[in-house]
N, C-alpha and C positions, 0 to 999 in steps of 0.2 A: 749169785744173789746180784746182779746186775740188771739194770734198765736199759734194753738195748735201742730204744727211740721212743721220742713222745711225739704224738701227732693229734691235729684237729681235722676231723674228715666230716663228710657229710654223710647222710644215711644211706646213701647210693654208693658210697664207697669213693666220693672223689676227693683227693687228699688237697685241704688248704694250706696246711702250716705241718711240716716234719721236720724234727730234728733228731738226729743219731748220736749217740754218746759212745759207741765202740766202732772199731773199724769193719764197717759192712760196706757192700757194693749198693749203689743206688738200684740196681735190679732187685737185689734179694730184698730192701725196703720195700718197693714197689709191689712187689709180690706178696708181702706179707699183709699189706694194707689192702690189697684187692682182696684177699682171701678172707679178711674180716666180715664183710657185711653179709658173706653165705654163711658163717658160723654164729653170729649173734642172734640171740632170740628175740621174740617180741615181750612187752609188757615186763620187763626188767628194768630197776631204775639204777642200780648200781651192784655190779658183779663182775665175772671174769669167764673167759673160756680159754681152755687148752687145747692145743694139738700135740702133735709127736714131738715137736722140737721147742715150741714158744707158748708163752702164756699172755692172753690179751687182757688187760684190767682196763675197763672203760666206764665212762659215765655219761648217760645222755645229757646234753646240753640244748634244750629246745630242738631244733631242726639239725644239731650236730652231734657228735661224739667227740668226747675228749679221752683218748686212746693211749695207753702204756704197753709197750710190748717189752716183756721180760724172758729170762731163761726160766725153765721150771723150776729149777732149784732156790729160787728167788723166795723170800719170807713174804707171804701175800699180805700179812699186816704191815709190814713196812711199804709195800706197795700202794696199799690203800691209802696210808697217811700221806704218800708222795701225792697221789693222785688228788687228795682232798686239798693239798697246798696249790697244786696246779690249778684245780677249779677256783680258787679264790683269786689268781693272778688273771683268768681270763676276763671275767667282769671288770676287775681293777683296772687293768689297762686299756680296757674297751670303753671304759666310761660309762657303763651300764651297771644297773643290779638286778639279778635275777628274782624277779618276784611278779605275782599277777597283776601290779599296777603298772608296771613298765610302759612307756610310750614308744620305746626303741628296743627291737628284739636283736639277739645275737643271730646274725646271718653273715653269708659268704663274704658279702661287701666289708662289713666292719671287721671280720678276721683278717682279711687282705689288707686293710687299711692300717692295721697296727701290728702287722705280722713280725716286723723288725723289734718293735718293743716288747711283744711275746717272746721270741726267741731270747732276747738278752735276758729276759726274767727267767726263763726256763733254764738257762745256763746257771743262773746263781742257786738254782735248787738243786741239779744234779750235776754233778763234775765226774767225768770218765763212766757214768753209768750208776753211781753211788748218790745218795741223797746227802745233801749237807744241812747242818743242825742251823737254820736261819728262819728268822720270822719274816712276816709279811712286809713288817715297817723297815726291817734291815736291807730287804731286798729293793724296796724303794728308794732307801739312801743310797746304796750301792749302784742302782742304775741311774740314778741322777747324777753320780759323780759330782758332788757338791765340793768345792776346792777352797780351802782356807787360804792358798795363796791368792785365787782369783779374787778374793773378797779383800784381801790386804792390798792387792793392785787397784781395786776399784776406790777404795778408802783414798789410797795417795793419789789418784787422781782427782777426785772430790776435793781433796785438802788442797791441791794446786789451783783447781777453780776458784775455790774460795779466797784464796790467796790474791789470784788476778784480780777478783772483783774488788777487794779491798784497795789494791794498787790503783784500779780504775777510780774508784771514789775518790782518793787522795789527789790524783791528776785531775778530776774533774773540779775539785775545791781550788787547786792551784790555778787552773785556766780561769774560774769564775773570780778569783780574786786579781789576777793579772788585768781582766777586762775592766773591773772596777776602779783600778788604779791609773790605767789609760784613760777612762773616763774622767777622774778627777785632775789629771795632768792637763787633758784637753780643756778643761772648764778653766784651769789657770791661765793657759797660753791665750785663750780666747779672751779672757778679762785683761791680760797685759796688752795685747794688741789693740783692744778698745781704748784703752786709756792713751795709749801711744797715738793713736789718730786724733784723739781730743787735744793732745798736746801741740799738734803740729797744724790746728786751725781748723780740724774738721767740724762739719755741724752737726748739731744734736740729732739730727734724722738720720744720718750716717751711722752714729753710734746705736742708735736704736733699731736701725735696718740689720745691722751686723748681728746682734743678739736674737731678736725675735724674728728676722726673716721676712718682715713688714713693713710697707712704706707707709710713714706716717706725715701729716701735712706739717708743715713749719710752724714752729710756735712763736718765732721772734717776728718783728714787724718789718725786717729790711734793713733798719738803721744799725749804727755801730753800737748804739746803747743798747738795743734789744739783742745784738749778737753778743755783746759782752755779759749781758744778763742770763742769756742761755748758756754761753759758756762756764760762768762762774755757777751756775745752779747744777751743771752735769759735774764738776768737779767736786770730788769728794773732800769732806773736811779733815783736819788734822787727827781728830778723834777717830774718824773713819778710817783714816791710813794706818793707825796704829793698832786697831781692830782686826778681826780677819775679815779678808777680802771677799769671803763666800757670800756675804750678805748682798753683794752687788751683782751675783751670778744670777742667771734667769731662771726661771721656774724649770724649766725643761732640764737643765744641767743640774739642779740642786737635790729634786726628789730622786735620790738613788734607791731606796726603799721601795719605792714603787715601779722599778723597772719591770717589764715584763719578762725578760731573759731572767733577772735574778729570782723572781718568783718562780719562774718554772724549774730552775735548778734547786730552790728551796722545797719545792713540792715533791721533785725527783728524790731529794734525799729523804724526805717523810716517808715516801713510799717503800725505801729501803728499810725501814724500821729504826731508824736513827732519830735522837730528839734534837729538834732545831727551836730554838728560842727565837721568837719573832716578833718580841716587845720591844717597842722605841726606846732607845736609849737616852739617859739621863742627860740633862746639861753640862757639857764639859766633858763628855766621852769622846775619846778620838778613835773609837772603832767605830766604822762604819755599819750601816743596818744588816748589808749583804754579806759581812764576815762574820756574822753570830754564830752560825752554824758550825758544829763540831763534830765530827765522825769518831764514835767510840772505837778504840783499837786496843788490842790486847796490851796488859801492861807487864806481864810476866814473860822473860824471855826463854824461859824452859817450861815445857809441859811434859808431865810424865803420867801415865796411864797405867793402871793395872787392871787387866781382864782375864776371867777364867771362862772357860766353856765345860760344859757337864753333859756328859752322855750316861744315862742310866737305865737300866732294865730290870724292872721287878717282875716277880712271878705272880700270878693270879692267884695262887694258893698261899701266898705268904713267902717272905725271904727276899734276897737281893741275887739276881743272876750276875749282875755287873755293875759297876760304878767306876768310872774314868773321868779324871779332872784334868785339863790342859790349861794352863796359865802362861801369861805372856805381859812382861813389864817392858814398854815402849817408850821411849825417849824422844823428844822432838824439839830442836832448838828453832827458836825463831830470829835471833839476832846472832852475826857472826862474832860480835865481840865476846858472846858468852859460850863459844863452842868449845872451849877448853875448861873442862870441867870434870868433877868425880862426885857420885852419887855414894853418900853412906847409908845403908841400908841395915835393918836389924829383922832376925827372924828367929821365930820360937823354935820349939820341939821339931814340929812338920815331921813327924815319922812317917815312913812309907814314900815320902816325896821324894823325886830325881830332878836335880837342878841341873841345867845347863846354861853356860854364857855363850854370847856372841863371840865368834872366832877372833875377832880384833879386841876383845875384852880381855884386859891382864887375868888370868884365872888365878895366880899365884896370890895377887892382890886381894882378890875377892874371897878366896878361902881362908886368907890369914886374917884380915881386918874387915870384912863384910864392906868392901869398896867397890864400886863399880867404875873403872877408869881404863882407857885405851891403854895398850901395850906400849904403843909410841906416845911420850907424853908432848911431843911435839906437833902431833896430828891432832887437828880438831875434829869432833863430831859432826857428820854432815848435818846442814841446814836446811830446812824448808820441808822435810818429809820425816815420818817418825820411823825409828830403828828400834827393832826388838833387841834390847840388850840382856836379858834375862828371860828364860824359861823353865817351866817346871811341868811335872806329870805325875798323878798317883791313881793307881789302879786297885781296886779292893772288892771284897763282898760283903764286908761288915755291915750290917744292917743299921748299926748305931750312927754310922756316917751318913746315912741317907738323909737329905734336908726335908723330904717329903713324902710320906708312905702313903699310899692308895690301898683300900681294901674295897672289893666288889661281891656282894652276895645276890646273884640273880635267883629267884624262887618263882614257882609256877603254881599257880591257884586258880582252878577252874579254866576258864579260858583266858587268864591274864598272867602275865610274868610281872612280878613285883622285883624292882632292881633297887637294892640299898646299897650306896656308896659312902664311905667315909674317909676323911683325909686326917693325918696327923703330922704335925711338923715338930720338929727339934728346936731347941730354945736358942740353938747358935746363931740362927739367921731370921731376918725378917724379909718376907717374900712377896713381892708387889707384882701386880696384874697377873695374878695366878687364874689359869684356864686349864680345865679338865675336860675333854673332849671324848665323849663316850659314843662308840658307832650304835645306831639304831636301825640298821636295814629293813627296808620293807614296809616302811611308813609313809602314808599319804598325808596324814594329819600330824601335829605335834604331839608328843607323849603327855600324857597327864603327870604334871608334877605335884605329890602331895606335900612334900614338906623339902625345904631347902635352907641352906646357910649360905647367903650371897644371892646372885642374880645368874639367870640362866637363857639363854638363846637357842633356838631350833635352827639348824641349818639344813634345809631340804635336800639341796643340791647334792651335798655330801653325806647326805643321811646321818648326821652327827649332832647329839645333844651337848652343847658347851655350858659348862658350869664356871662362871666367874666369880673371883673373890678378889677384891681391890688391894686388900693387905692382910697378910697373916702376921700376927705378932703375938706378944703375951697375953693378949687378951682374947684370942680366938686360935689356939693351937690345935683346936680339935673341931671338926664340922662335919655334917652329913647332908645327904640327899637323898630322896626317894622318889621313884617315877615308876608309871605302870604303861605297858605296852601289851598288846597281843602276846598271846602264848608263842613261844620260840623257843630257839636252841640257846641254852646260856652262852655257848662259846661266840654267838654273834655279837657279844657286846665287847669283846676284845679285839684287837688292842686298844688300850684306852691310852691316848696321848695327851700329855700333860707339859705345859709351859710356863716359865715364871722368869723373875729377874730379882737380884739382890745388891745391896752395896757392900754387903760382907763376902768374903772369900773363905774357901778351904783352908789355903796356905797363909799361914801367918807372916806375911812381908811387910813390912813398913818402911817408909822413907824417913831417916833422920835429917840428913840436912844435904843441900847441894851446893860446892863451893868449887872455885877455881883452881887453878895449879898452886896458887899461893896461899891458899887457904882462905880467901875472903868469900863469904856467904853470896850466893847467886839466888836470885828471887825466882820463886818456880811455882807452878799451880799443879795439882794433883787430882785426880779421879780412880775409884775403885768400882768394879762391877763384875757381876758373875751373872751369865746368861746360859739357857739350855739349848744345847743343840739337838739334843734326841733324849727323849725322858718319856718311858712307856711302860705299861703294864701287859704282859702277854700270858 
């Protein structure tokens, strides 16, 4: 009961793709494939051919054949089921759907283009000649090789980029402030120099030229008395000396709020999304107009995030095939002064959960007092990047644990198929951004939706009808949708893909306090989220 090889060949016998699963020579494989076109008959859509030693199980795919070579002792029903799974993989990985409306047909060039993707997918279906119990969605997940460590690494890189942007904003503010201070110092020095030149017998025209950069005619008549009048009129009175000397500065040096560079800096801060108060300060205010901008920075030195990932497979006939929950508590310290700390947590019953702490966390302290702290109390937590301090995992097939159940009933009436879908949610979760994606292959136009609780949209490129519910809470724990398509196989509406998020988690873990080693409370902010990694009905 072994599949010797799987292949895609042309009707003339030319092999385009071949994968052997047992120890066979290349000449043997080529001989078996070359003999197949002579044995196959015409007018058959899905059948098999036997020789003295092997059995050919095949299926025509336009101008090609999808072929399995098995031994004669293999179970023909299992072989047909394997062939059916492989026939779904070919159009899926070649990015076409086999229907009468296709603009792109399966041909030799398309198979050769996606040959490696198909071979990898075939290896997930067959292992050493035996069929694996996998679904189409699982195969896609395995071949994509989605890595949680890679996502975490990208999150860390993005966090460093955001921190760098914050530092750049602060530096820009400091540079602009220093420029404003230098302008004020320059104005004061110029005022002092002008007063010195007047006291040493300089003329009024020299004083005016120093500030305005313009030569003006003499205002005195050349006599001593005229010169004295000019001198005394230019000198400030006692009251003016006691008051702020800014009133004697020229216009160009005083109107700091209208500086072009300052305005550009304020506009740049506004573009970053920060609040800038550009109102004119009240009389007597010592703060200059250019120093009003203030960038918002995090106020809490510690951030704690609790996140769960859900992988669930539901059976289309009812029940749960598997439900797996993986959770992480990550801690990020933003200030080095707060790096010496401990986190007091509380957990409920949490039956069926397996917990693991970071290798540097004191496991005895956690198991005894539910406190997360480092083994070495003199060693601080790393700053600037999140650290996973606690992880948990739960796997079950209990249907009562499923947050969202999906039931689908396709029924054929005349030349149409009526598809009724119903969801039911447990009271433990409030689910946001719910999307239920139902495959509807072979459609040129959107299906007719007779009734729906929520909204829908049709994705013709992926041939998927997406049912959207913004929020599922106690007001709408149940909902349904019905649509009509041309008559077809009921299995074509599976697998159904589901996505949602929630602020509640399966694991009952809460943060009580965060304190330093002396027992003093440390300010912190926290968030809790549950997201779906893979949630399907097969």
